[in-house]
C-alpha positions as CSV (number, residue, x, y, z in Angstrom):
1,M,72.2,-28.0,-58.4
2,M,73.4,-25.5,-56.0
3,A,71.7,-22.9,-57.9
4,N,68.5,-24.8,-57.7
5,Q,68.9,-25.2,-53.9
6,V,69.6,-21.5,-53.6
7,K,66.6,-20.8,-55.8
8,D,64.5,-23.2,-53.8
9,G,65.7,-21.7,-50.5
10,A,64.9,-18.3,-51.8
11,S,61.4,-19.4,-52.7
12,E,61.0,-21.1,-49.4
13,N,62.1,-17.9,-47.7
14,A,59.7,-15.9,-49.9
15,E,56.7,-17.9,-48.8
16,P,57.1,-17.4,-45.1
17,S,57.4,-13.7,-45.6
18,K,54.1,-13.7,-47.6
19,K,52.6,-15.8,-44.8
20,G,54.0,-13.4,-42.2
21,K,52.5,-10.4,-44.0
22,T,49.1,-12.1,-44.4
23,S,49.3,-13.1,-40.7
24,R,50.2,-9.6,-39.7
25,T,47.4,-8.1,-41.8
26,A,44.8,-10.5,-40.4
27,S,46.1,-9.8,-36.9
28,S,45.9,-6.0,-37.6
29,R,42.3,-6.4,-38.8
30,A,41.4,-8.4,-35.8
31,G,43.0,-5.8,-33.5
32,Q,41.1,-3.1,-35.3
33,S,37.8,-5.1,-35.0
34,V,38.4,-5.6,-31.3
35,T,39.2,-1.9,-30.8
36,K,36.0,-0.9,-32.6
37,A,33.9,-3.4,-30.6
38,Y,35.5,-2.1,-27.3
39,S,34.9,1.5,-28.3
40,S,31.3,0.7,-29.2
41,A,30.7,-1.2,-26.0
42,K,32.3,1.6,-24.0
43,E,30.0,4.2,-25.7
44,K,26.9,2.1,-25.1
45,A,27.9,1.5,-21.4
46,A,28.5,5.3,-20.9
47,S,25.2,6.1,-22.6
48,A,23.3,3.5,-20.5
49,Y,25.0,4.8,-17.3
50,G,24.1,8.4,-18.2
51,S,20.5,7.4,-18.9
52,A,20.2,5.4,-15.7
53,R,21.7,8.2,-13.7
54,E,19.1,10.7,-15.2
55,R,16.2,8.4,-14.5
56,T,17.5,7.8,-10.9
57,S,17.8,11.5,-10.3
58,S,14.3,12.1,-11.7
59,V,12.8,9.4,-9.5
60,Y,14.7,10.7,-6.5
61,N,13.5,14.3,-7.1
62,S,9.9,13.1,-7.6
63,A,10.0,11.1,-4.4
64,R,11.4,14.0,-2.5
65,V,8.6,16.3,-3.8
66,R,5.9,13.7,-2.9
67,A,7.4,13.2,0.6
68,S,7.4,17.0,1.1
69,E,3.8,17.3,-0.1
70,T,2.7,14.4,2.2
71,Q,4.5,16.0,5.1
72,Q,2.7,19.3,4.5
73,R,-0.7,17.5,4.2
74,A,-0.1,15.6,7.4
75,A,0.9,18.8,9.2
76,T,-2.2,20.5,7.9
77,A,-4.4,17.5,8.9
78,F,-2.8,17.4,12.4
79,D,-3.3,21.1,12.9
80,E,-7.0,20.9,11.8
81,N,-7.8,17.8,13.8
82,P,-5.2,16.8,16.4
83,A,-7.6,14.2,18.1
84,L,-7.8,12.3,14.8
85,A,-4.0,12.3,14.5
86,L,-3.8,11.0,18.1
87,V,-6.2,8.2,17.4
88,G,-4.4,7.4,14.1
89,G,-1.1,7.3,15.9
90,L,-2.5,5.0,18.6
91,A,-4.0,2.7,16.0
92,L,-0.7,2.6,14.2
93,G,1.1,1.8,17.4
94,V,-1.3,-1.0,18.3
95,M,-0.9,-2.5,14.8
96,I,2.9,-2.4,15.1
97,G,2.8,-3.8,18.6
98,A,0.5,-6.6,17.5
99,L,2.9,-7.6,14.7
100,L,6.0,-7.6,16.9
101,P,6.7,-10.7,18.9
102,R,6.6,-10.5,22.7
103,S,9.7,-11.0,24.7
104,R,9.8,-13.0,27.9
105,R,10.2,-9.9,29.9
106,E,7.1,-8.3,28.4
107,E,5.1,-11.4,29.1
108,E,6.3,-11.3,32.7
109,L,5.4,-7.7,33.1
110,L,2.1,-7.7,31.2
111,S,0.7,-11.0,32.1
112,G,-2.3,-9.7,34.1
113,V,-2.6,-6.3,32.4
114,G,-4.9,-7.5,29.6
115,E,-7.3,-9.1,32.1
116,R,-7.4,-6.0,34.2
117,I,-8.0,-3.8,31.2
118,N,-10.9,-6.1,30.1
119,E,-12.4,-6.1,33.5
120,T,-12.1,-2.3,33.9
121,S,-13.6,-1.8,30.4
122,R,-16.6,-4.1,31.3
123,R,-17.2,-2.1,34.5
124,V,-17.0,1.2,32.6
125,A,-19.4,-0.1,29.9
126,D,-21.8,-1.4,32.5
127,A,-21.8,1.9,34.4
128,A,-22.3,3.9,31.1
129,R,-25.2,1.7,30.2
130,D,-26.8,2.0,33.6
131,Q,-26.4,5.8,33.5
132,A,-27.9,6.0,30.0
133,R,-30.9,4.0,31.2
134,E,-31.4,6.2,34.2
135,T,-31.2,9.3,32.0
136,L,-33.6,8.0,29.4
137,D,-36.0,6.8,32.2
138,S,-36.0,10.3,33.7
139,Y,-37.2,11.6,30.3
140,G,-39.8,8.9,30.0
141,I,-37.9,7.0,27.4
142,N,-37.6,3.3,28.2
143,A,-38.7,-0.1,26.9
144,D,-42.1,0.0,28.6
145,A,-42.9,3.4,27.3
146,A,-41.7,2.4,23.8
147,L,-43.9,-0.8,24.0
148,D,-46.8,1.4,25.1
149,K,-46.3,3.8,22.1
150,V,-46.0,0.9,19.6
151,S,-49.1,-0.8,21.0
152,A,-51.0,2.5,20.9
153,F,-49.9,3.1,17.3
154,F,-51.1,-0.3,16.2
155,D,-54.4,0.2,18.1
156,N,-54.9,3.5,16.3
157,A,-53.9,2.1,13.0
158,S,-56.3,-0.8,13.5
159,K,-59.2,1.6,14.3
160,A,-58.3,3.8,11.3
161,A,-58.3,0.7,9.0
162,S,-61.6,-0.4,10.4
163,S,-63.1,3.1,9.9
164,I,-61.8,3.3,6.4
165,G,-63.2,-0.2,5.7
166,S,-66.6,0.9,7.1
167,A,-66.6,4.1,5.1
168,A,-65.7,2.2,1.9
169,S,-68.4,-0.4,2.5
170,G,-71.0,2.4,3.2
171,A,-70.0,4.2,0.0
172,V,-70.3,1.0,-2.1
173,Q,-73.8,0.3,-0.6
174,K,-75.0,3.9,-1.3
175,R,-74.0,3.5,-5.0
176,R,-76.2,0.4,-5.5
């Protein structure tokens, strides 16, 4: 009996050692699988990082070149036509100013400026119109002269049409 117990004990001890080896083998395989997955992920991440870095560098360089070209074109345009650049700058300033909200201090300081500018602009426009009328009148160009010219044109056109009609009528009568 004792021999059987020793034998049974030995076989019981043998089984855990087989289980231990199987467990260690599975654990080793899992570890290798995790290591491979980690290495693969690390390589893919490094590759993606390198690719993104190259694209970013390319886009940055392209933007830098375009900015330089735009700066050169703007400088050339400014040199060729500074008045246009001034007007463009003023228009840009007006647009930005219109988009920005007014502060209380600005409203206090500028409350009557708009009205004064409008009134001054109206006076300047009226003066320019009056001066233009005087200048055109001095050359004989005005509404009355224009009306006289149009009236004379229609009178002459009417006489010409009447003459043409009479001539056509006379030509038809001669053929009969």
